[in-house]
N, C-alpha and C positions, 0 to 999 in steps of 0.2 A: 301641774296638770295636765292629766291627757285631754285633747282637742275634744275627743266627744264629751268629756265631762263637761266642757263648756256649752256645747250646741244642748246638752240636757238641760242647763243651769238657764239657756235662751229660754227654752220650751217652758222649766219653772216660772221663771221671771214673771210673767202675767200675773203668775196668781199670788205670788210673795208680795206683788204691787198691788193687790187686791184692785186688778183694772175692771172685772163687772161692778163692782160700785163705781168708781169712779166716772166709769162710761156712761152710767144712766145720768151724773149729772151733766153730761156732754152731750147729753137727749141721742144717745145712741144705746142699743139693748143689751141687755146684760150677758147674753150669750155671744156674741160678738164677742168678747173679752175671754170666753172660752175657748175657740177655738184656735189649733194653733196653727200658726201663721198668718191665717186671718186677721189676728187679735192685733198684730204688728203691722199691718196692712192700716185697718183704721187707725191706730195711735198714731202712725206718721201721718196720716191726713190731718187729725185733730191738731197736730204740736207744729209739724211743719209744712202744712198743705203739700205736702210729695209722698203718696202714698206709695210711689213703686221705689222709692229708696229703701222699704222692706226689702224689697229682693238683696239688697247689697248685703245681708245679714248673712249669706249663703257663703260669701266669701272670706276664707280663711285671714285672719291678718287685717282685713275690715272690719268684722261684723262687731269686734271692742270698739271700734269707734262710733260704726252704727248704733250699738246698745249706748254709748252715752248720748248720741245725735238726738235718740227715740226719746229719752229719758227726760232730757234738758227742755228739749221743746215741748214735750206734754204739760212739765209743771209749770213752766212760762206760763203756758195759757191759764193758769190756774191764779198766777197772779204772784211767783215765788221768781225775782227778779233779781235779791240782791246779790252781793259778791260770793257769802256766804251760802245762800240758794242754789247760787253756781256753780259751785263746789260739790255740795252735797249733789246735786243733778247728776255730773257727770259721774262721780266717785262713788255713791252710795245714795238714790235716790227713797229710800224706804220710807226714810222717817217723814220725808216729803209727802210719797204719797199717803203715809196715813194721816197727817195733818188734812190734807185733800177730801178723803173720801168719811173722817168725821166731822170736818166744816157742814158738810152738804152745801157749800157754795158751787154756784152753777158757775160751769165754762165762760171765759170771760173772752169778750171781740178780741183781735189784734189790737197791738199795740196803736195807740192815737199817735204819731210822730207828730203831729204838731200840739200835741201837748205836753207843756213842759215838763210838768209833774211826773209823768207815763214814762219819758226820757232820762227822766233823772234818778226815778226807781232803777232802772235798768242797766245806767253807763256803767258801773265797774263790774257787774257782772261780764256787760260785751266786753271789756278790756282784757280781763280774763281769757273769754274765749277766744279773744283775737292771738292772746300772746301763747295760749295754746297751741294754734293752728300754724303759726310764724312767729317764734320766739323774736323782741326785739324789731324785727326787721319789720313783720307785717304793723307794726305801729307808726313807725319811719316813713310807710310808704302812706298808710290811713291819713296821720296826722299831717304829712306833707300835702295831700292832696286839700285835704282840707284847708288847709294855708292860703293855698291858692283859690279855692273855688268857693262859690259863695253859695251858700247851705239853701235850699227850698224848702219853704213851709211844709210839713206833711210827708218828706220824704223819711226814709233814714238816714240816719248820722253814718259819716264815712267807714266810723269803728266797725257798727253791726254791718256793712254793706261789704265792705274788706274781710270781717270773721265768716261771714257767709260764701263767700265765693272764693276766697282759700280753703277753709273745710273741704267745698264742694272738689274744687280742683287738686286739694291733696290727696283725698277718696278715691278722684276717677282717675289721677295718677296712677295712686298704687296699686290699682284693681289692674290697670293696661300694662304696670311694668312688673307686676306679679304673673298674669296670667296670659297675657298679649306679645309683646316682645316691651325690652330693655334695650337704653343705649349702653355700648363699650367701648371703652377707648384702650387702642392696642398702645403698652408701655414699653415694649422690650421688641429685640429686631431678631425672635425668635422664628416670625413666619414671613421673614423679608425672602423674595421681595413682592409674595402673592399676597399682604398687609404690611404696610409699612408703621413705622412710631409716627405717632401723631393722628394716624385712623380714628376714625368714630363709627362704629358700627351701628346697628342696627340689628341684635339678637333676633331671632323668630322663634318663641316658645309655643306656637302651636302647631309648630312642624310634627316634634318628636309628642307634646302633650305636656299641656303646662305643669310643674311639679307643683301640688300644697306644700306650703312651709313648712317646716319642722318646727321653726319658732316663729312663730305669727306676732308673736307680740313684739315688734322691733318701731325705731324711728322710722320714719317715712320717708323712701326717694333717697336712702344712701345703704350699703349693704352690710357693713361690719364693724363699721367707727363712725360715729360721729366727725365729722372735721372739724379743726380746730381745737375742740377739749378735749379729742383726745378720749373717748370712755366706748363702751361698749354699746351698739347703736340694739342688743335686741335681752330680752328676757326671759327666763327660762318659768314662767308664769306660766303660760301655757305651748304645751309639746304635740305632735303629731308624729305616728309613723308616716314610713316612706308610701306616698300616693302619687301616681303620676292619672293625668284627667288623659282621655282620648286625645290623639293627636290623627294629623291624616296622611305621617310616610314615618317610618322605621330612619334610623341612623342608617344611611347608605355609606357602603366603602368611600373613602374620598371626601366625606363630607368635610367642610370646616366647622368645627365645633366647639360650642363653648362649653366649660365645664366646671366644677369644682374640685379644687386640688386636693387630689385625693392622698395625699402625705402630709395634707394640715388639719389634722386633727388634732397636734398640737403643735403648737407656737412657743416663739421667744418673743413678747409683746415689746417694743420700743418706738416709742414716736416719731426718732428723730429719724427711723429709716426709712424707705419706702414704703409704703403701705403698713407701715406701723409693723414692721415684722422685720428681726434678725436672724433670716435663714429661713426661708419659708418650710424649709423639709428639716423641723427638728432632730429625727431621728439620724439623720447622713448629720446634722451639726456634734449631733452626741458621738457619732465615730470619729469626729475631725476632733475634736475637743480632747476624746478620750487619749489619740494617740500625743497630740501636744502633752499632754499631764504625764502620760510615761514619757514621753524624750528627755523633760527637763528632770524626773527622776532616775531615770533607768541607770546603775553602772555602766551595764550593756553597752548602749546607746553610745554612753561619751567614751567606751573603750572604743567600739567602731570606728568613731568617728576620727580618735587619734589615729588607730593605725591607720587609716584614709590618707590624713595628710602627714604623716611617716611616709606614706609610697609615695605621694603628689611629692615628697619634696626631695627622693630620691629621684626621681623623674622613671619609679616604676610601678606606676597606676595604671590598671588598666577598666574599662568597666566592668567587666567579666570579673575581677580581684574585687572591684567595689560592691557588686551585687551582691558574692557569696558573705563578706564581712558583714556586711548587710542583714542578710538573711538569717545567720545565727542571732542577732540580735532581735531582730522581728517574729522571730518564732517567739521571743518570751514573750512579745507583746501579743501575740495570737492565743499563745497559752492561757493569757490572764487575761482577757481582753473583757470579761463581764466583768470583773472588778475594776478595771478601767474604767467601765463605761457608768457602771455605778459613781464611780468618784466624778466624773463628768457630771452626770444628771444631778447629783450634790452641789458641783461649783454651781452650775446654772440655776437650778433652784433658789439659791441663796441669794442669785440677784446678780449676779458677776462671770463675766465669758470673757477671752480675750477676743481682740479686734485690733483686724489690721489698720493702722492709722496713717497720718502725714507723716508721724513721728515714728513711725515703725509699730511692731506689735504692743499693745497695751492691754490691760486690765480693766474692761469699762465697767459702770454698772449698767443693767438692763433694767425693764420694768417689771420683769417676771412672767411665769410661763403660764399659758392659757390653753384651753381646751374649746374649740368650737365644733359648732354641730354641722354636722352636713350642709346645710343651704348657708353657713355661716362662713364657710371656706374659701379663699382667694380663688377668684374667676379666672382661668388660663383658657386661652385659645390654642387648638393645635388641627391637626389632617387629622381624621379618624380612618387609616392605613389596614386597623387589623378590627374583624367583626369576632361576635360570639361563634366560636366552634373552627377560626380559621388557624391553620399554621404558620407561623410567621417565621424567617430567618433571615440573617445579616450576613452577608458574603461580599469583603472587599467594596466596602461601601452602598452594594445593592442591594434594595431590599426585593423578598421572594415571599408573596403572600401563596399559601399552597402550592408550594412550587414552582409559581410561575413569577417572572420579574413585574414588579409593580409599575406603575409607569412613572416617566419625570415629567412634572409639570412645567407649564411654562412659564413663569416667574420663580422653581423652584432653585434655589440656590446649593451650587457643588463645589466643593475645593479642590482642586486643582492643582497639582505641583507641576510648576512649568520652568523654562529658560527664558519666559518672555520679559523684559524689562520698558515696560511704557515710560513716556515722558512721565513728570512729576507734574501735571496739568490738571484739574478737575474734568477738561472738556474728553480729556483722552480717557478716562476714567468712566464717563458718562456715554461715550460711544460704545464700548461693550458692554454695558451694566455691571459694572465691577462693583463689589461693594468696596464703598470708599475708603471706610475706616480701617480692614483689613489690609489690602491694598499699599494703603500709604504706609502700615505698620512693617510691611514685607518685603516691597516692591525692590530695596536694594539688596542685590544678591550678594554682594560683599559685606553688609551686616550678617546675612542671616544664609546659614548653609543650603536652609532648602525651601527658595521663595515659593509662594502660592498667590492665588487670585482665587475669589471667590465669585462666581458668578452662573447666569441661568443658561441655559442650552441657545438661547439664539445667539447671546453673546458669547458664547466658547466658539460656534459657526464662523461669525465674524472673527474671531480671533486666531481661527487656524485658516482662514482667507487671506487673511492678512501678514499672517507667521506662519508662512507654511513650512519653513522650515522647522520652528520651533515644537516642544515636545507637549504634550498635555497627562498627566496620568492622574487617576482620582486619589487623593487621599487614604490612607490607609495607617487605623492609629493598630500597629501590628499584635494579632492577640499572641497568646500563648502557645506555639507549638508541642510543648514538652508531652511526657506521658501525666495522665490525669491524676495518679496515685502518688506524684513527687513533686505537686508546684509548689514551686520557691515562693517562700514569706512574702518578697518584696512584691510578687506578682499576686497572692493572694489580700495584702492589704490593699491592692490596686482597686483588687474585686468589690470591696467593699462599697465603692463609687457607682457603683452599675449594679442594675437589677439582674438576681434578685438582691442585691447586696450582700453576696453570700462569701464569704472566704476562698469556698472551693469550685464556684460558678466563674468560667473564666469569659466574659463578654467585656465589649470597648465597643465606641462612640460609631465604630465600622464593621463589626462584626459581632455575630450574635446566635449561640448556639439554639436551634430549631427547638422551639417551644409552642404548646398550644392555648390559645386563649378560653378560657372556661363560659360554660354555655347554660345557661338556668337548666333544671332539670337534669342534666347528663352525672351521670354518678361515676366517679374514678379510683384507679386504684392508686392509696398510697404509697410511695416509695421515698430511699432515703435520696435519690437524685433527682424528682419532681419534688418534693414538698419546699425547697425554697422558693419557688415561683408560686406557692398556694400557700407558702405560709399566713401571710396577711390579707389573706382572704378570709381565710377561718376564723381567724383571732379577731380583726378590726373591721372588716365590713361586713362581717354574718356575725358576728360576738360570740364564737364558740369557747371553750378552754379549751386549748392544746397541750398536751405530754408527749413529747417524742422520744422513747424509749431507744437505749441502745443498741438494742439488737434489730432495728428498723421495724416495729410496729408502733402504732401510734394511741393516745388515749384521749379522744374527743368528748368532752362533756360526762366524764367519768366515767364511760364505757370501750373498751381495746376494739378498736379496728381499724382496718387497711382501706375504708373506703369512707369518701365523700362526696354528698351530692349537693351541687350549687345550687344555690335558691336565688340568685341573682343573674343577670348577663353581663358583660364583662367588654373594655375595646380598648383597644392600643392606637396611643395618641402621639404624630410624631409631629415637628415644625419642618415648616417648608424650607428653612433656616439650616441643614441638617445636622452644620456642626459648627451651631450658634446655637443650641437648643438645647433649654433643659425639660427636655420631655420623658416620655414614656419609659424610654432605656437607663433614666436617672432613677425611678420610682414607681415603674411598674402598670399595672392595669388600673384603667378608669370603672369602676362600677355602675352600671345603670343608676343609680338614685343621685350620683353626681352631674347626672346630665343636666344641661341648662336651657340649651336650645341648638340651633342653626344660624350658623352666622349669612347677613341674607346679600347687605347691603353698606357700605361706604355712603351716608349720608355728609359726611365735612371731613377733611384734612387740612394738615399744614403743617410743616419744617420750619426748617430754618430759616427759609429763603421765604416766608409766607406759607399764604392759600396756596393748595395743589389744585387747581382748578379741574384737571384732567381726569378727578381720580371721584367727583363730586357725583352722589349717587350713582355711584359703579357699583354692579353685581359682582359676587363672589365666587370663584369657582376656584 
């Protein structure tokens, strides 16, 4: 149901509940029940003695809870306290509302907590309310306190006290988390050393303007999955279009931003995996699975491997020969890639896929494919290096924005190929701020032909000072240098891993062709060269149908055209740990409706050695 219909329902509800009749029984005027908004103010005053709670009906995601609160507290003022009455009051109050106005009974005084009969009448209803607010744990807390404290005559029971307190705390936390700020934990090292694994952040949602939830009906205080029981935390009972409330700032270039993962519209769900997902990028997973299926079934691929093994056995193998042999086989894969993609989708949809395990590759069963709305896609954090309308380019691991070199940030890790070999002690690595995992892996130049270090600019300066005869060269994933009209098939397959995930566009982790970031309201001319960059925007993010004709023309929503006007702004996000970051270089642009907020402060941090005291309440820049 569209959210606008629910707000319409909120306006109609007082008339369906016949409040103009029961208001008189509560010594209020009939007309007070007929004034939209004011009627809820009076109903909250009568039921909960908190008229200002009516303001919470404004907030999507909270309004349904508050609708139940006003109805339950209202019917209870007329003596409906039992377990069945409580269920009706929360979920379908109209039968009780009809009984109230038919009886003509006057509103009752507040519960006399010193009267055991009145307390007994509401006991199981209060238990249900507490259970719905915090299942099981709420009762453990309430009954635990009741067991160690002495009941006071005339005071609320512990179950009632905790039920009221938890409901209000949940509602307050839900409003704050949805519209003001949200805690966020750094799960991976893609932003090292700016942000560390184990950092806990506050994400400021007011800065860019908080988003109204697309799926407001959800379990409070969790993102998309209820922990432990591994079920979706949301339902599609009520949906809203993208709406952003006013903020006090725009997304600025080089802000550290939290956003919903733009490739997370479809995911493979498996609770055994981190965050319940097997491969966040389903579309990339399909390509990998398609290639695996082809390699299993292709005679050409088996013949290519046989030829390569024969050359190796004779000592006559070269990399150039190997690539030429594989190219022949890969041409077959690319020529039939849609067939293999469809087979991959069918396999994944059946609940099976290949996974690398400790025992090698094994076919395992997962929990199916899920489609997630924008606001329930995984939260990612990166640095915004490109704004709408910018031109970006990566050359030799250096980022250029509108033709100018982007700054290298204080804690940004860069990969340098070097002949430095440090002693194998943690103190040596810490001295230069070297990424421990990578240096430990590559520090033996005898074992690895091209040892490297991941280090920030301050650490690099110290290394150059202490090892003046050493060399340091920025790592480069060498891009294809030949004619774009004859890209080898092995390179074309590799291109599927880098945005725009098109076989004929040669981008790598260190080198990206110059491209333009879409800006809202700008109309461009579509061509065979630029359509790979904007194909997913047109079809997925902005919801149009697209057909690409062989003659370089396009059909959008059934109309032949070579023009397209963007409906949203888009951003380019990259991690500060540039060589170990799954970012826009893999999955592309971030639409404005995916922006969650600005990362503002590290409020807590812990690592393998315990609390990182120097990072507590640290600002993010």
